[in-house]
C-alpha positions in Angstrom: -89.2 103.5 -8.8 -90.3 100.0 -10.0 -87.7 97.8 -11.5 -89.3 94.4 -12.4 -86.1 92.5 -13.5 -85.8 95.0 -16.3 -82.5 93.8 -17.7 -82.3 92.7 -21.2 -83.5 93.8 -24.6 -86.7 93.7 -26.7 -89.2 91.3 -25.0 -89.4 89.2 -21.8 -90.2 85.8 -23.1 -93.1 86.5 -25.4 -94.0 89.7 -23.7 -93.4 93.2 -24.9 -90.9 95.1 -22.8 -92.5 98.4 -21.7 -91.2 101.3 -19.5 -93.2 104.0 -17.8 -91.9 107.5 -17.0 -94.6 109.2 -14.9 -94.2 111.3 -11.7 -97.7 110.5 -10.4 -97.1 107.4 -8.2 -100.6 106.2 -8.3 -100.9 106.4 -12.1 -97.5 104.9 -12.5 -98.4 101.9 -10.4 -101.8 101.5 -12.1 -100.3 101.6 -15.6 -97.7 99.0 -14.6 -100.4 96.7 -13.2 -102.5 97.1 -16.3 -99.7 96.2 -18.6 -98.6 93.2 -16.6 -102.2 92.0 -16.7 -102.3 92.0 -20.5 -100.5 88.8 -21.0 -98.6 90.1 -24.0 -96.8 93.0 -22.2 -94.7 93.5 -19.1 -93.7 96.7 -17.4 -90.0 96.2 -16.5 -89.2 99.7 -15.4 -91.5 102.4 -13.9 -89.8 105.6 -12.8 -90.7 109.2 -12.1 -87.9 111.0 -14.0 -86.3 110.9 -17.4 -82.9 110.8 -15.6 -83.7 107.4 -14.1 -84.8 106.0 -17.5 -81.7 107.3 -19.2 -79.6 105.7 -16.4 -81.3 102.4 -17.1 -80.5 102.8 -20.8 -76.9 103.5 -19.9 -76.8 100.1 -18.1 -77.8 98.4 -21.4 -81.5 97.9 -20.8 -83.5 98.6 -24.0 -87.4 98.8 -24.0 -89.5 98.3 -27.0 -92.0 101.0 -25.8 -91.8 103.9 -23.4 -94.9 105.6 -22.0 -93.8 109.1 -21.3 -95.3 112.0 -19.4 -94.2 115.5 -20.4 -94.5 117.5 -17.1 -91.8 115.8 -15.0 -89.4 116.8 -12.2 -85.9 117.6 -13.5 -85.6 116.9 -17.2 -88.9 117.5 -19.0 -90.5 114.8 -21.2 -89.7 116.6 -24.5 -86.0 116.5 -23.8 -86.4 113.0 -22.5 -88.0 111.8 -25.7 -85.1 113.2 -27.8 -82.5 111.7 -25.4 -84.2 108.3 -25.4 -84.5 108.2 -29.2 -80.9 109.2 -29.6 -79.7 106.5 -27.2 -82.1 103.8 -28.5 -83.6 104.7 -31.9 -85.6 101.4 -32.1 -87.5 102.2 -28.9 -91.0 103.7 -29.4 -92.1 106.5 -27.2 -95.8 107.2 -26.6 -96.7 110.4 -24.8 -99.4 110.1 -22.1 -100.0 113.6 -20.7 -102.5 116.4 -19.8 -100.9 118.8 -22.2 -103.1 119.4 -25.2 -101.7 122.6 -26.6 -100.7 122.1 -30.2 -97.1 123.4 -29.8 -96.4 120.7 -27.1 -97.9 118.0 -29.4 -95.9 119.2 -32.4 -92.7 119.4 -30.4 -93.2 115.9 -29.0 -93.8 114.4 -32.4 -90.8 116.2 -33.8 -88.7 114.9 -30.9 -89.5 111.4 -32.0 -92.7 110.4 -30.2 -94.6 107.7 -32.0 -98.0 108.6 -30.5 -99.8 111.1 -28.2 -102.5 110.2 -25.7 -104.3 112.6 -23.3 -104.9 111.8 -19.7 -107.1 110.3 -18.4 -106.5 107.7 -21.0 -108.4 104.4 -20.4 -106.2 101.3 -19.8 -107.7 99.8 -23.0 -106.6 102.9 -24.9 -103.1 102.7 -23.6 -102.9 99.0 -24.5 -104.3 99.6 -28.0 -101.8 102.4 -28.5 -98.9 100.1 -27.7 -100.2 97.5 -30.1 -100.8 100.1 -32.8 -97.3 101.4 -32.4 -95.7 97.9 -32.5 -97.7 97.3 -35.7 -96.2 100.4 -37.3 -99.0 102.9 -36.7 -99.1 106.2 -34.9 -101.7 106.3 -32.1 -103.2 109.8 -31.9 -106.9 110.5 -31.6 -109.0 112.8 -33.8 -108.7 115.7 -31.3 -104.8 115.6 -31.4 -104.8 115.1 -35.2 -106.9 118.3 -35.6 -104.5 120.2 -33.4 -101.5 119.2 -35.5 -103.3 119.9 -38.8 -104.4 123.3 -37.5 -100.7 124.2 -36.9 -99.7 123.0 -40.4 -102.6 124.9 -41.8 -101.0 128.2 -40.9 -98.0 127.5 -43.1 -98.5 129.3 -46.4 -97.0 126.5 -48.5 -98.4 126.2 -52.0 -99.6 122.8 -53.1 -97.2 120.9 -55.3 -98.3 118.5 -58.0 -96.5 115.2 -57.4 -98.7 113.3 -59.9 -100.1 110.9 -57.2 -102.8 108.6 -58.4 -106.1 108.4 -56.6 -105.1 105.1 -54.9 -101.8 106.6 -53.8 -103.6 109.6 -52.3 -105.9 107.2 -50.5 -103.0 105.3 -49.1 -101.2 108.5 -48.1 -104.2 109.7 -46.3 -104.5 106.5 -44.3 -100.8 106.8 -43.5 -101.4 110.3 -42.1 -104.2 108.9 -40.0 -101.8 106.5 -38.3 -102.7 103.3 -40.1 -100.0 100.6 -40.4 -99.2 99.0 -43.7 -101.0 95.8 -42.6 -104.2 97.8 -41.6 -104.1 99.7 -44.9 -104.0 96.4 -46.8 -106.9 95.1 -44.8 -109.1 98.3 -45.1 -108.5 98.6 -48.9 -108.8 94.9 -49.6 -105.3 94.8 -51.1 -102.4 92.5 -50.6 -99.5 93.7 -48.4 -97.2 93.4 -51.4 -99.5 95.7 -53.5 -99.6 98.2 -50.6 -95.8 98.0 -50.4 -95.5 98.8 -54.1 -97.8 101.8 -53.8 -95.8 103.1 -50.8 -92.5 102.8 -52.8 -94.2 104.8 -55.6 -95.4 107.4 -53.1 -91.9 107.8 -51.6 -90.3 108.1 -55.0 -92.8 110.8 -56.2 -92.6 112.8 -53.0 -88.8 112.3 -53.0 -88.7 110.9 -49.4 -87.3 107.7 -48.0 -89.6 106.9 -45.0 -93.1 106.8 -43.8 -92.5 109.6 -41.3 -91.0 111.9 -44.0 -94.0 111.1 -46.4 -96.5 112.0 -43.7 -94.6 115.2 -42.7 -94.5 116.3 -46.3 -98.2 115.5 -46.9 -99.1 117.6 -43.9 -96.7 120.4 -44.5 -97.6 120.9 -48.1 -101.3 120.1 -47.6 -101.3 117.4 -50.2 -104.6 115.8 -49.0 
């Protein structure tokens, strides 16, 4: 267990407060060192079990981001994600695991994970995933996305006509690919205000109230 003065909430100074839950001691130490070397992030807790992370939450410590393995001693990562999100809804959980079967991926995302990375993930990939998550995106690579889509593809749900415009479909597709609102504006050459207006229209037409619900509905009903 590594506890680098992990008391407090949000960020340490101007650094993002990150926890690691990983039972491989070498990987746990390596990830912690990589994060501390970033300049903008700091690993304040690195433990091998979900129970230790939940104990820290019980003391009032709240991370911005948790890097979570799934195959852990004691409580598994899937339950750990759900418990952490229940105790600290604002904390983002990014899975870093060897498990690539689509059921595990789907269960992790349903439990509240913001992203899903496969080991061995390069240190730059982990750092980019944290930045993407903090920027409002969902870091998953094309391989993981195909796994999720293949699962949804088995659901025999007829397409519904929500009267989305071409631009709204374009923005919805970028949302499902994990783009943040800021990235969407940059890629489409639109102002953030314009993208926000389109998102509000999309939510209204799909009868949802959040980005996550819009993406889930788009995937479930194969709108794209």
